[in-house]
C-alpha positions as CSV (number, residue, x, y, z in Angstrom):
1,M,0.0,0.1,0.0
2,L,3.0,2.3,0.7
3,K,4.2,1.7,-2.9
4,L,0.7,2.7,-4.3
5,D,0.7,5.9,-2.2
6,K,4.1,6.8,-3.7
7,I,2.7,6.2,-7.3
8,V,-0.4,8.5,-6.5
9,I,2.0,11.3,-5.1
10,V,4.3,11.1,-8.0
11,F,1.4,11.2,-10.6
12,F,-0.3,14.2,-9.2
13,C,3.0,16.1,-8.8
14,F,3.6,15.5,-12.4
15,S,0.1,16.8,-13.3
16,L,0.5,19.9,-11.3
17,G,4.0,20.5,-12.7
18,G,2.5,20.5,-16.2
19,C,0.3,23.5,-15.4
20,Y,1.4,26.7,-17.1
21,S,0.3,30.3,-17.6
22,I,-1.9,30.7,-20.8
23,G,-2.1,34.5,-20.7
24,S,1.7,35.3,-21.1
25,Q,2.1,32.6,-23.9
26,R,-1.0,33.9,-25.8
27,L,-0.6,37.7,-25.4
28,G,1.7,38.2,-28.4
29,K,0.0,35.7,-30.7
30,D,-3.4,37.1,-29.9
31,Q,-2.3,40.7,-30.3
32,D,-0.8,39.8,-33.8
33,E,-3.8,37.9,-35.0
34,Y,-6.6,40.3,-33.8
35,S,-4.5,43.3,-35.1
36,V,-4.4,41.6,-38.6
37,S,-7.9,40.7,-38.5
38,I,-9.1,44.3,-37.6
39,I,-7.0,45.8,-40.4
40,E,-8.2,43.2,-43.0
41,S,-11.8,43.9,-41.9
42,N,-11.4,47.6,-42.2
43,K,-10.0,47.1,-45.8
44,R,-12.9,45.1,-46.8
45,Q,-15.3,47.6,-45.3
46,T,-13.6,50.5,-47.3
47,L,-13.7,48.4,-50.7
48,Q,-17.4,47.5,-49.9
49,N,-18.3,51.3,-49.5
50,L,-16.5,52.0,-52.8
51,I,-18.5,49.5,-54.6
52,R,-21.8,50.4,-53.0
53,L,-21.2,54.1,-54.0
54,R,-20.5,53.0,-57.6
55,Y,-23.9,51.3,-57.5
56,A,-25.5,54.4,-55.8
57,D,-25.9,52.3,-52.7
58,T,-25.7,53.5,-49.1
59,P,-22.2,53.5,-47.5
60,G,-21.7,53.0,-43.9
61,L,-19.2,52.3,-41.1
62,L,-19.2,49.7,-38.4
63,D,-16.3,50.3,-35.8
64,T,-15.0,47.6,-33.7
65,T,-15.1,49.3,-30.2
66,Q,-14.2,46.3,-27.9
67,L,-12.7,42.9,-28.2
68,I,-12.5,40.4,-25.4
69,S,-10.7,37.1,-25.9
70,G,-11.2,34.7,-23.0
71,Y,-9.5,31.4,-22.4
72,Q,-10.5,28.6,-19.9
73,F,-7.9,25.8,-19.3
74,Q,-8.9,22.6,-17.3
75,Q,-6.9,19.7,-16.3
76,N,-8.3,16.5,-14.8
77,A,-6.6,13.4,-13.5
78,F,-7.7,10.2,-11.6
79,L,-6.2,7.2,-10.4
80,G,-8.0,4.1,-8.9
81,V,-7.5,0.5,-7.9
82,A,-9.6,-2.5,-9.3
83,S,-10.5,-4.4,-6.1
84,D,-12.4,-7.4,-8.0
85,T,-9.3,-8.6,-9.8
86,F,-6.1,-10.4,-8.7
87,P,-3.5,-9.4,-8.7
88,I,-4.5,-5.9,-7.9
89,R,-3.9,-3.4,-10.7
90,P,-4.1,0.4,-10.6
91,N,-5.9,2.4,-13.4
92,G,-6.3,6.0,-14.1
93,G,-6.5,8.8,-16.8
94,V,-5.8,12.4,-17.4
95,S,-7.7,15.0,-19.6
96,T,-7.1,18.4,-20.7
97,Q,-9.5,21.1,-22.1
98,L,-8.8,24.4,-23.6
99,Q,-11.9,26.8,-24.3
100,Q,-11.7,30.1,-26.2
101,N,-14.7,32.4,-26.0
102,P,-14.1,35.6,-28.0
103,T,-16.4,38.5,-27.7
104,F,-16.7,41.4,-30.2
105,T,-18.4,44.7,-29.8
106,F,-19.4,46.7,-33.0
107,Q,-20.8,50.2,-33.0
108,P,-22.3,51.7,-36.1
109,V,-21.3,55.3,-36.9
110,T,-24.3,57.5,-36.9
111,G,-25.3,61.0,-36.1
112,D,-22.7,63.6,-35.4
113,A,-20.1,60.9,-35.7
114,Y,-21.3,60.1,-39.2
115,A,-21.4,63.8,-40.2
116,H,-17.8,64.3,-38.8
117,S,-16.4,61.2,-40.5
118,F,-18.1,61.4,-43.9
119,L,-19.3,64.9,-44.5
120,S,-16.7,67.2,-42.9
121,P,-13.9,68.3,-45.1
122,L,-10.5,67.3,-43.9
123,S,-8.2,70.1,-42.6
124,P,-5.1,71.0,-44.6
125,A,-3.3,71.1,-41.2
126,S,-4.2,67.4,-40.9
127,L,-3.5,66.4,-44.5
128,L,-0.1,68.0,-45.3
129,P,1.7,66.4,-42.3
130,L,1.0,63.1,-43.8
131,A,3.5,64.1,-46.6
132,M,6.0,65.0,-43.8
133,G,5.9,61.3,-42.9
134,G,6.9,60.2,-46.4
135,L,3.5,59.7,-48.1
136,P,3.6,60.7,-51.8
137,I,2.3,64.1,-51.9
138,D,0.8,63.9,-55.5
139,I,-1.3,60.9,-54.5
140,L,-2.3,62.4,-51.3
141,L,-3.4,65.7,-53.0
142,Q,-5.1,63.9,-56.0
143,L,-7.3,62.0,-53.4
144,S,-8.0,64.8,-50.9
145,A,-7.8,68.1,-52.7
146,Q,-10.7,69.5,-54.6
147,S,-8.7,72.3,-55.8
148,I,-5.5,74.3,-55.2
149,N,-5.9,78.0,-55.5
150,S,-7.7,78.3,-58.9
151,M,-6.4,74.9,-60.2
152,S,-9.2,72.3,-60.1
153,N,-9.2,68.6,-59.4
154,N,-12.9,68.5,-60.2
155,R,-13.2,65.6,-62.6
156,P,-15.6,66.0,-65.7
157,F,-17.6,63.0,-64.7
158,S,-18.2,64.2,-61.1
159,R,-18.9,68.0,-62.2
160,R,-22.5,69.2,-61.7
161,N,-24.2,72.4,-62.7
162,G,-23.5,75.0,-60.0
163,D,-20.6,73.3,-58.4
164,V,-18.1,76.0,-59.6
165,D,-18.3,79.6,-60.4
166,N,-18.7,80.0,-64.2
167,N,-16.6,83.1,-64.1
168,T,-13.7,81.2,-62.7
169,I,-11.3,79.3,-64.9
170,Y,-10.5,76.0,-63.3
171,N,-7.4,74.5,-65.0
172,T,-7.2,70.8,-64.4
173,D,-4.0,70.4,-66.2
174,E,-2.2,72.8,-64.2
175,F,-3.3,71.0,-60.9
176,F,-1.8,67.6,-62.2
177,E,1.4,69.5,-63.4
178,L,1.6,71.0,-59.9
179,I,1.3,67.9,-57.9
180,H,3.6,66.0,-60.2
181,D,6.3,68.8,-59.7
182,L,5.6,68.8,-55.9
183,R,6.3,65.0,-55.8
184,L,9.6,65.7,-57.6
185,L,10.6,68.2,-55.2
186,Q,9.5,66.1,-52.2
187,A,11.7,63.1,-53.5
188,S,14.6,65.5,-54.0
189,G,14.4,66.9,-50.4
190,L,13.6,70.4,-51.6
191,L,9.9,70.5,-50.3
192,E,9.5,71.5,-46.6
193,I,6.2,71.2,-44.7
194,Q,6.1,72.8,-41.3
195,L,3.4,72.3,-38.7
196,Q,3.1,75.1,-36.1
197,Q,0.7,75.4,-33.2
198,F,-0.2,78.6,-31.2
199,P,1.2,78.7,-27.7
200,K,-1.1,78.4,-24.7
201,F,-2.6,81.6,-23.3
202,K,-3.8,82.0,-19.7
203,G,-3.9,78.2,-19.1
204,K,-6.2,77.6,-22.1
205,P,-5.4,74.8,-24.4
206,S,-3.4,75.6,-27.5
207,G,-5.4,76.7,-30.6
208,A,-5.6,75.4,-34.1
209,S,-2.6,74.1,-36.0
210,H,-1.1,76.1,-38.9
211,V,0.8,74.3,-41.7
212,F,3.4,76.0,-43.9
213,L,5.1,75.1,-47.1
214,N,8.6,76.1,-48.3
215,I,10.6,75.3,-51.2
216,Y,14.4,75.3,-50.8
217,P,16.8,76.7,-53.5
218,T,18.9,74.3,-55.5
219,S,22.0,74.5,-57.8
220,N,20.6,71.8,-60.0
221,P,19.4,73.6,-63.2
222,N,16.7,70.9,-63.9
223,L,15.3,71.1,-60.4
224,E,15.7,74.9,-60.4
225,K,13.4,75.0,-63.4
226,I,10.8,72.8,-61.5
227,T,11.1,75.0,-58.5
228,Q,10.3,78.2,-60.3
229,T,7.4,76.6,-62.1
230,T,6.0,75.3,-58.9
231,K,6.4,78.7,-57.2
232,K,4.6,80.4,-60.2
233,L,1.7,78.0,-59.9
234,L,1.4,78.4,-56.1
235,N,1.7,82.3,-56.5
236,F,4.8,82.2,-54.3
237,S,5.7,85.8,-53.1
238,P,9.3,86.7,-52.7
239,N,8.2,88.7,-49.6
240,Y,7.5,85.5,-47.7
241,K,10.1,82.8,-46.7
242,R,7.3,80.4,-46.5
243,M,3.5,80.2,-47.4
244,E,0.8,79.3,-45.1
245,V,-1.6,76.6,-46.5
246,V,-5.2,77.4,-45.5
247,Y,-8.7,76.1,-46.4
248,G,-10.3,77.8,-49.2
249,S,-10.5,78.1,-53.1
250,G,-9.8,80.7,-55.7
251,T,-7.2,83.4,-55.6
252,P,-5.4,83.4,-52.2
253,N,-4.3,86.2,-50.0
254,P,-0.7,87.2,-50.1
255,G,1.5,84.6,-48.2
256,E,-1.1,82.0,-48.4
257,I,-2.0,78.9,-50.4
258,N,-5.7,77.9,-50.7
259,I,-6.5,74.2,-50.6
260,L,-10.3,73.1,-51.0
261,S,-10.0,69.9,-49.2
262,R,-12.6,67.2,-49.6
263,S,-14.8,65.3,-47.2
264,M,-14.3,61.5,-46.9
265,L,-17.6,61.0,-48.8
266,S,-16.2,63.0,-51.6
267,I,-12.9,61.2,-51.6
268,L,-14.6,57.8,-51.7
269,G,-17.0,59.1,-54.4
270,Q,-14.2,60.3,-56.7
271,V,-12.6,56.8,-56.4
272,A,-15.8,55.0,-56.9
273,Y,-16.8,56.9,-60.0
274,Q,-13.7,55.5,-61.8
275,I,-14.5,51.8,-61.1
276,N,-15.3,49.8,-64.1
277,I,-18.4,47.6,-63.9
278,P,-19.6,44.5,-65.5
279,E,-21.5,44.9,-68.9
280,D,-24.6,43.1,-67.7
281,E,-24.7,45.3,-64.6
282,F,-24.8,48.4,-66.8
283,S,-27.4,46.9,-69.2
284,A,-29.7,46.0,-66.3
285,G,-29.6,49.5,-65.1
286,G,-27.9,48.8,-61.8
287,T,-25.5,51.7,-62.2
288,S,-24.2,54.3,-64.8
289,M,-22.0,53.5,-67.8
290,D,-18.2,53.0,-67.6
291,L,-16.5,56.3,-67.5
292,D,-14.4,57.0,-70.6
293,Y,-11.6,59.0,-69.1
294,E,-8.1,59.4,-70.4
295,E,-6.4,59.1,-67.1
296,K,-5.9,55.7,-65.6
297,P,-7.9,55.3,-62.2
298,L,-5.9,55.9,-59.2
299,I,-7.1,52.6,-57.7
300,K,-7.7,49.9,-60.2
301,I,-10.4,47.6,-59.0
302,K,-11.0,44.4,-60.9
303,Y,-14.1,42.2,-61.0
304,G,-15.1,38.6,-61.9
305,R,-17.5,35.8,-61.1
306,K,-14.8,33.6,-59.4
307,K,-12.9,34.5,-56.2
308,I,-9.3,35.4,-56.6
309,E,-6.9,33.9,-54.1
310,N,-4.1,36.0,-52.6
311,S,-5.7,39.4,-53.5
312,F,-4.7,42.6,-51.6
313,V,-8.4,42.9,-50.6
314,S,-11.6,41.5,-52.0
315,I,-15.4,41.7,-51.4
316,Y,-18.5,40.0,-52.8
317,Y,-21.2,42.2,-54.0
318,D,-24.4,41.5,-56.2
319,K,-23.1,38.3,-57.7
320,Y,-19.6,39.6,-58.5
321,Y,-16.3,39.5,-56.7
322,Y,-14.3,42.9,-56.6
323,W,-10.7,42.9,-55.6
324,I,-7.3,44.8,-55.9
325,D,-4.4,42.9,-57.2
326,R,-1.7,42.3,-54.7
327,K,1.0,43.1,-57.4
328,D,-0.5,46.5,-58.2
329,F,1.6,48.7,-56.1
330,K,0.2,52.0,-57.2
331,S,-3.4,51.0,-56.4
332,K,-2.4,49.3,-53.1
333,L,-0.5,52.7,-52.2
334,A,-3.6,54.8,-53.0
335,F,-6.0,52.5,-51.2
336,T,-3.8,52.5,-48.1
337,I,-3.7,56.3,-48.1
338,T,-7.4,56.2,-48.4
339,Q,-7.6,54.0,-45.4
340,M,-5.4,56.5,-43.5
341,L,-7.6,59.4,-44.5
342,L,-10.7,57.5,-43.3
343,E,-9.0,56.9,-39.9
344,L,-8.0,60.5,-39.7
345,S,-11.5,61.7,-40.4
346,K,-13.1,59.6,-37.6
347,T,-14.3,61.5,-34.6
348,T,-12.4,60.9,-31.2
349,Q,-15.6,60.6,-29.2
350,P,-16.1,56.7,-29.2
351,P,-13.2,54.7,-27.8
352,G,-10.9,52.7,-29.9
353,A,-10.8,48.8,-29.9
354,I,-10.0,47.4,-26.5
355,V,-8.4,43.9,-26.3
356,T,-9.0,42.1,-22.9
357,I,-7.8,38.5,-22.3
358,P,-9.2,37.0,-19.1
359,V,-7.8,33.5,-18.3
360,N,-9.6,31.0,-16.1
361,K,-7.8,27.8,-15.0
Protein backbone atom coordinates (compact mmCIF):
# COMPACT_ATOMS: atom_id res chain seq x y z
CA MET A 1 0.00 0.00 0.00
CA LEU A 2 2.92 2.28 0.69
CA LYS A 3 4.17 1.72 -2.84
CA LEU A 4 0.76 2.66 -4.27
CA ASP A 5 0.67 5.89 -2.23
CA LYS A 6 4.04 6.83 -3.69
CA ILE A 7 2.70 6.25 -7.21
CA VAL A 8 -0.33 8.47 -6.53
CA ILE A 9 1.84 11.24 -5.07
CA VAL A 10 4.28 11.12 -7.98
CA PHE A 11 1.46 11.14 -10.55
CA PHE A 12 -0.28 14.21 -9.14
CA CYS A 13 2.99 16.05 -8.71
CA PHE A 14 3.61 15.45 -12.42
CA SER A 15 0.12 16.75 -13.29
CA LEU A 16 0.51 19.92 -11.25
CA GLY A 17 3.96 20.49 -12.68
CA GLY A 18 2.46 20.51 -16.17
CA CYS A 19 0.30 23.56 -15.40
CA TYR A 20 1.43 26.74 -17.10
CA SER A 21 0.28 30.32 -17.66
CA ILE A 22 -1.85 30.71 -20.78
CA GLY A 23 -2.06 34.49 -20.73
CA SER A 24 1.66 35.19 -21.04
CA GLN A 25 2.05 32.71 -23.88
CA ARG A 26 -1.02 33.83 -25.85
CA LEU A 27 -0.58 37.59 -25.44
CA GLY A 28 1.77 38.19 -28.36
CA LYS A 29 0.02 35.76 -30.71
CA ASP A 30 -3.45 37.12 -29.90
CA GLN A 31 -2.27 40.69 -30.35
CA ASP A 32 -0.83 39.92 -33.79
CA GLU A 33 -3.80 37.86 -34.98
CA TYR A 34 -6.49 40.27 -33.83
CA SER A 35 -4.55 43.27 -35.15
CA VAL A 36 -4.34 41.67 -38.60
CA SER A 37 -8.04 40.69 -38.47
CA ILE A 38 -9.15 44.24 -37.62
CA ILE A 39 -6.97 45.74 -40.37
CA GLU A 40 -8.24 43.27 -42.99
CA SER A 41 -11.84 43.88 -41.87
CA ASN A 42 -11.40 47.66 -42.28
CA LYS A 43 -9.93 47.13 -45.75
CA ARG A 44 -12.92 45.05 -46.83
CA GLN A 45 -15.31 47.63 -45.36
CA THR A 46 -13.65 50.44 -47.34
CA LEU A 47 -13.74 48.46 -50.59
CA GLN A 48 -17.36 47.52 -49.87
CA ASN A 49 -18.26 51.22 -49.48
CA LEU A 50 -16.50 52.07 -52.75
CA ILE A 51 -18.48 49.46 -54.65
CA ARG A 52 -21.73 50.47 -52.96
CA LEU A 53 -21.19 54.09 -53.96
CA ARG A 54 -20.50 52.98 -57.54
CA TYR A 55 -23.93 51.33 -57.52
CA ALA A 56 -25.57 54.34 -55.80
CA ASP A 57 -25.95 52.27 -52.66
CA THR A 58 -25.70 53.60 -49.11
CA PRO A 59 -22.21 53.54 -47.52
CA GLY A 60 -21.74 52.91 -43.84
CA LEU A 61 -19.18 52.39 -41.11
CA LEU A 62 -19.14 49.79 -38.37
CA ASP A 63 -16.35 50.26 -35.84
CA THR A 64 -14.94 47.56 -33.60
CA THR A 65 -15.05 49.23 -30.18
CA GLN A 66 -14.25 46.29 -27.92
CA LEU A 67 -12.67 42.88 -28.28
CA ILE A 68 -12.54 40.35 -25.44
CA SER A 69 -10.72 37.08 -25.88
CA GLY A 70 -11.29 34.68 -22.99
CA TYR A 71 -9.62 31.35 -22.34
CA GLN A 72 -10.50 28.58 -19.90
CA PHE A 73 -7.95 25.84 -19.28
CA GLN A 74 -8.91 22.69 -17.33
CA GLN A 75 -6.83 19.67 -16.31
CA ASN A 76 -8.33 16.56 -14.76
CA ALA A 77 -6.60 13.40 -13.51
CA PHE A 78 -7.76 10.31 -11.63
CA LEU A 79 -6.17 7.16 -10.29
CA GLY A 80 -7.99 4.09 -8.96
CA VAL A 81 -7.49 0.47 -7.99
CA ALA A 82 -9.61 -2.42 -9.22
CA SER A 83 -10.47 -4.51 -6.13
CA ASP A 84 -12.23 -7.35 -7.96
CA THR A 85 -9.18 -8.54 -9.83
CA PHE A 86 -6.11 -10.40 -8.74
CA PRO A 87 -3.44 -9.38 -8.70
CA ILE A 88 -4.55 -5.83 -7.84
CA ARG A 89 -3.84 -3.41 -10.71
CA PRO A 90 -4.10 0.41 -10.58
CA ASN A 91 -5.91 2.31 -13.37
CA GLY A 92 -6.27 6.00 -14.13
CA GLY A 93 -6.50 8.71 -16.72
CA VAL A 94 -5.81 12.37 -17.47
CA SER A 95 -7.73 14.94 -19.55
CA THR A 96 -7.05 18.50 -20.66
CA GLN A 97 -9.55 21.02 -22.06
CA LEU A 98 -8.92 24.47 -23.54
CA GLN A 99 -11.89 26.72 -24.39
CA GLN A 100 -11.76 30.04 -26.22
CA ASN A 101 -14.71 32.46 -26.00
CA PRO A 102 -14.02 35.64 -27.98
CA THR A 103 -16.52 38.50 -27.74
CA PHE A 104 -16.68 41.38 -30.23
CA THR A 105 -18.50 44.67 -29.75
CA PHE A 106 -19.38 46.71 -32.84
CA GLN A 107 -20.73 50.24 -32.99
CA PRO A 108 -22.35 51.73 -36.11
CA VAL A 109 -21.21 55.24 -36.96
CA THR A 110 -24.31 57.45 -36.97
CA GLY A 111 -25.43 60.99 -36.14
CA ASP A 112 -22.74 63.53 -35.35
CA ALA A 113 -20.00 60.92 -35.69
CA TYR A 114 -21.25 60.04 -39.19
CA ALA A 115 -21.38 63.72 -40.18
CA HIS A 116 -17.87 64.26 -38.85
CA SER A 117 -16.41 61.17 -40.48
CA PHE A 118 -18.12 61.39 -43.87
CA LEU A 119 -19.30 64.94 -44.49
CA SER A 120 -16.76 67.30 -42.87
CA PRO A 121 -13.85 68.39 -45.08
CA LEU A 122 -10.44 67.25 -43.90
CA SER A 123 -8.29 70.09 -42.61
CA PRO A 124 -5.16 71.00 -44.63
CA ALA A 125 -3.34 71.12 -41.29
CA SER A 126 -4.18 67.43 -40.87
CA LEU A 127 -3.51 66.40 -44.47
CA LEU A 128 -0.12 67.86 -45.33
CA PRO A 129 1.74 66.49 -42.29
CA LEU A 130 1.10 63.04 -43.82
CA ALA A 131 3.49 64.07 -46.58
CA MET A 132 6.03 64.93 -43.89
CA GLY A 133 5.91 61.27 -42.92
CA GLY A 134 6.88 60.20 -46.43
CA LEU A 135 3.52 59.62 -48.14
CA PRO A 136 3.66 60.68 -51.81
CA ILE A 137 2.22 64.18 -51.90
CA ASP A 138 0.87 63.80 -55.45
CA ILE A 139 -1.35 60.83 -54.55
CA LEU A 140 -2.33 62.49 -51.27
CA LEU A 141 -3.48 65.71 -52.97
CA GLN A 142 -5.10 63.90 -55.90
CA LEU A 143 -7.29 62.07 -53.40
CA SER A 144 -7.99 64.80 -50.87
CA ALA A 145 -7.85 68.18 -52.66
CA GLN A 146 -10.76 69.49 -54.71
CA SER A 147 -8.70 72.49 -55.81
CA ILE A 148 -5.45 74.34 -55.06
CA ASN A 149 -5.88 78.07 -55.51
CA SER A 150 -7.67 78.25 -58.90
CA MET A 151 -6.41 74.89 -60.15
CA SER A 152 -9.19 72.33 -60.07
CA ASN A 153 -9.14 68.60 -59.42
CA ASN A 154 -12.85 68.46 -60.20
CA ARG A 155 -13.21 65.64 -62.72
CA PRO A 156 -15.58 66.03 -65.68
CA PHE A 157 -17.56 62.95 -64.66
CA SER A 158 -18.19 64.34 -61.15
CA ARG A 159 -18.92 67.93 -62.14
CA ARG A 160 -22.47 69.16 -61.70
CA ASN A 161 -24.16 72.40 -62.70
CA GLY A 162 -23.59 75.02 -60.06
CA ASP A 163 -20.61 73.24 -58.48
CA VAL A 164 -18.15 75.95 -59.54
CA ASP A 165 -18.30 79.61 -60.41
CA ASN A 166 -18.78 79.93 -64.15
CA ASN A 167 -16.72 83.11 -64.13
CA THR A 168 -13.68 81.30 -62.71
CA ILE A 169 -11.35 79.31 -64.94
CA TYR A 170 -10.43 76.01 -63.31
CA ASN A 171 -7.42 74.46 -65.00
CA THR A 172 -7.21 70.75 -64.32
CA ASP A 173 -4.01 70.32 -66.37
CA GLU A 174 -2.19 72.80 -64.15
CA PHE A 175 -3.36 70.94 -61.05
CA PHE A 176 -1.77 67.70 -62.22
CA GLU A 177 1.37 69.51 -63.35
CA LEU A 178 1.61 71.03 -59.88
CA ILE A 179 1.23 67.82 -57.88
CA HIS A 180 3.70 66.06 -60.20
CA ASP A 181 6.30 68.79 -59.61
CA LEU A 182 5.61 68.77 -55.87
CA ARG A 183 6.31 65.06 -55.81
CA LEU A 184 9.64 65.60 -57.61
CA LEU A 185 10.60 68.29 -55.11
CA GLN A 186 9.54 66.06 -52.23
CA ALA A 187 11.67 63.18 -53.52
CA SER A 188 14.62 65.56 -53.95
CA GLY A 189 14.33 66.89 -50.40
CA LEU A 190 13.55 70.45 -51.55
CA LEU A 191 9.99 70.54 -50.22
CA GLU A 192 9.52 71.46 -46.58
CA ILE A 193 6.24 71.25 -44.69
CA GLN A 194 6.10 72.80 -41.23
CA LEU A 195 3.37 72.31 -38.64
CA GLN A 196 3.03 75.10 -36.08
CA GLN A 197 0.69 75.45 -33.15
CA PHE A 198 -0.16 78.59 -31.25
CA PRO A 199 1.19 78.68 -27.68
CA LYS A 200 -1.13 78.43 -24.72
CA PHE A 201 -2.69 81.58 -23.30
CA LYS A 202 -3.76 81.94 -19.67
CA GLY A 203 -3.94 78.23 -19.09
CA LYS A 204 -6.19 77.60 -22.07
CA PRO A 205 -5.41 74.74 -24.45
CA SER A 206 -3.45 75.53 -27.56
CA GLY A 207 -5.31 76.75 -30.60
CA ALA A 208 -5.63 75.37 -34.11
CA SER A 209 -2.58 74.08 -35.93
CA HIS A 210 -1.13 76.00 -38.86
CA VAL A 211 0.78 74.37 -41.69
CA PHE A 212 3.39 76.11 -43.84
CA LEU A 213 5.08 75.15 -47.10
CA ASN A 214 8.56 76.12 -48.19
CA ILE A 215 10.66 75.26 -51.24
CA TYR A 216 14.43 75.28 -50.85
CA PRO A 217 16.70 76.71 -53.56
CA THR A 218 18.94 74.37 -55.53
CA SER A 219 21.96 74.55 -57.81
CA ASN A 220 20.64 71.78 -60.04
CA PRO A 221 19.37 73.48 -63.22
CA ASN A 222 16.66 70.90 -63.88
CA LEU A 223 15.32 71.07 -60.32
CA GLU A 224 15.63 74.86 -60.34
CA LYS A 225 13.34 74.99 -63.35
CA ILE A 226 10.79 72.80 -61.53
CA THR A 227 11.15 74.99 -58.46
CA GLN A 228 10.37 78.16 -60.37
CA THR A 229 7.40 76.57 -62.15
CA THR A 230 5.98 75.31 -58.86
CA LYS A 231 6.39 78.69 -57.16
CA LYS A 232 4.65 80.37 -60.08
CA LEU A 233 1.70 77.96 -59.94
CA LEU A 234 1.38 78.49 -56.18
CA ASN A 235 1.74 82.30 -56.43
CA PHE A 236 4.79 82.25 -54.17
CA SER A 237 5.62 85.76 -53.07
CA PRO A 238 9.28 86.78 -52.72
CA ASN A 239 8.24 88.75 -49.63
CA TYR A 240 7.57 85.53 -47.70
CA LYS A 241 10.06 82.82 -46.77
CA ARG A 242 7.23 80.33 -46.45
CA MET A 243 3.56 80.18 -47.43
CA GLU A 244 0.75 79.23 -45.09
CA VAL A 245 -1.66 76.59 -46.39
CA VAL A 246 -5.26 77.40 -45.50
CA TYR A 247 -8.70 76.02 -46.33
CA GLY A 248 -10.27 77.85 -49.26
CA SER A 249 -10.49 78.19 -53.03
CA GLY A 250 -9.80 80.75 -55.71
CA THR A 251 -7.14 83.46 -55.59
CA PRO A 252 -5.41 83.36 -52.19
CA ASN A 253 -4.35 86.22 -49.96
CA PRO A 254 -0.68 87.25 -50.03
CA GLY A 255 1.46 84.70 -48.22
CA GLU A 256 -1.19 81.98 -48.39
CA ILE A 257 -2.04 78.90 -50.48
CA ASN A 258 -5.68 77.88 -50.71
CA ILE A 259 -6.54 74.19 -50.63
CA LEU A 260 -10.19 73.22 -50.89
CA SER A 261 -9.99 69.84 -49.21
CA ARG A 262 -12.60 67.15 -49.67
CA SER A 263 -14.76 65.29 -47.25
CA MET A 264 -14.33 61.55 -46.86
CA LEU A 265 -17.56 60.96 -48.77
CA SER A 266 -16.20 63.04 -51.65
CA ILE A 267 -12.89 61.14 -51.60
CA LEU A 268 -14.64 57.78 -51.71
CA GLY A 269 -17.02 59.07 -54.39
CA GLN A 270 -14.19 60.23 -56.66
CA VAL A 271 -12.55 56.81 -56.44
CA ALA A 272 -15.86 54.98 -56.87
CA TYR A 273 -16.75 56.88 -60.05
CA GLN A 274 -13.63 55.45 -61.73
CA ILE A 275 -14.47 51.81 -61.04
CA ASN A 276 -15.30 49.75 -64.11
CA ILE A 277 -18.41 47.60 -63.86
CA PRO A 278 -19.62 44.41 -65.54
CA GLU A 279 -21.44 44.94 -68.83
CA ASP A 280 -24.54 43.10 -67.69
CA GLU A 281 -24.83 45.34 -64.61
CA PHE A 282 -24.90 48.39 -66.85
CA SER A 283 -27.40 46.79 -69.22
CA ALA A 284 -29.68 45.96 -66.30
CA GLY A 285 -29.60 49.57 -65.12
CA GLY A 286 -27.90 48.81 -61.81
CA THR A 287 -25.43 51.67 -62.27
CA SER A 288 -24.27 54.25 -64.80
CA MET A 289 -22.06 53.45 -67.77
CA ASP A 290 -18.31 52.96 -67.59
CA LEU A 291 -16.46 56.24 -67.49
CA ASP A 292 -14.43 57.06 -70.56
CA TYR A 293 -11.57 59.03 -69.07
CA GLU A 294 -8.07 59.41 -70.46
CA GLU A 295 -6.38 59.13 -67.08
CA LYS A 296 -5.97 55.73 -65.51
CA PRO A 297 -7.94 55.27 -62.30
CA LEU A 298 -5.99 55.99 -59.14
CA ILE A 299 -7.16 52.69 -57.65
CA LYS A 300 -7.68 49.91 -60.18
CA ILE A 301 -10.39 47.55 -58.97
CA LYS A 302 -11.01 44.35 -60.92
CA TYR A 303 -14.12 42.17 -60.99
CA GLY A 304 -15.07 38.62 -61.87
CA ARG A 305 -17.43 35.76 -61.18
CA LYS A 306 -14.81 33.68 -59.36
CA LYS A 307 -13.04 34.52 -56.16
CA ILE A 308 -9.37 35.37 -56.59
CA GLU A 309 -6.97 33.93 -54.04
CA ASN A 310 -4.13 35.96 -52.56
CA SER A 311 -5.60 39.35 -53.49
CA PHE A 312 -4.72 42.51 -51.57
CA VAL A 313 -8.38 42.95 -50.59
CA SER A 314 -11.57 41.49 -52.05
CA ILE A 315 -15.32 41.59 -51.39
CA TYR A 316 -18.45 40.02 -52.86
CA TYR A 317 -21.28 42.27 -54.03
CA ASP A 318 -24.30 41.52 -56.19
CA LYS A 319 -23.07 38.26 -57.77
CA TYR A 320 -19.56 39.57 -58.49
CA TYR A 321 -16.23 39.57 -56.72
CA TYR A 322 -14.29 42.83 -56.66
CA TRP A 323 -10.63 42.98 -55.70
CA ILE A 324 -7.34 44.86 -55.86
CA ASP A 325 -4.41 42.94 -57.26
CA ARG A 326 -1.65 42.31 -54.73
CA LYS A 327 0.96 43.06 -57.43
CA ASP A 328 -0.57 46.46 -58.28
CA PHE A 329 1.63 48.65 -56.07
CA LYS A 330 0.17 52.00 -57.16
CA SER A 331 -3.39 50.90 -56.42
CA LYS A 332 -2.37 49.40 -53.09
CA LEU A 333 -0.59 52.62 -52.09
CA ALA A 334 -3.55 54.82 -53.02
CA PHE A 335 -5.94 52.48 -51.21
CA THR A 336 -3.74 52.52 -48.09
CA ILE A 337 -3.65 56.32 -48.13
CA THR A 338 -7.44 56.30 -48.44
CA GLN A 339 -7.56 54.06 -45.37
CA MET A 340 -5.35 56.50 -43.47
CA LEU A 341 -7.55 59.43 -44.46
CA LEU A 342 -10.61 57.51 -43.31
CA GLU A 343 -9.02 56.90 -39.91
CA LEU A 344 -7.99 60.56 -39.78
CA SER A 345 -11.57 61.66 -40.41
CA LYS A 346 -13.08 59.65 -37.56
CA THR A 347 -14.25 61.49 -34.48
CA THR A 348 -12.43 60.89 -31.21
CA GLN A 349 -15.61 60.50 -29.17
CA PRO A 350 -16.03 56.70 -29.24
CA PRO A 351 -13.18 54.69 -27.69
CA GLY A 352 -10.89 52.64 -29.84
CA ALA A 353 -10.82 48.86 -29.91
CA ILE A 354 -9.94 47.39 -26.51
CA VAL A 355 -8.43 43.94 -26.29
CA THR A 356 -8.97 42.12 -22.96
CA ILE A 357 -7.80 38.56 -22.41
CA PRO A 358 -9.11 37.01 -19.17
CA VAL A 359 -7.78 33.54 -18.37
CA ASN A 360 -9.58 31.05 -16.11
CA LYS A 361 -7.85 27.89 -14.97
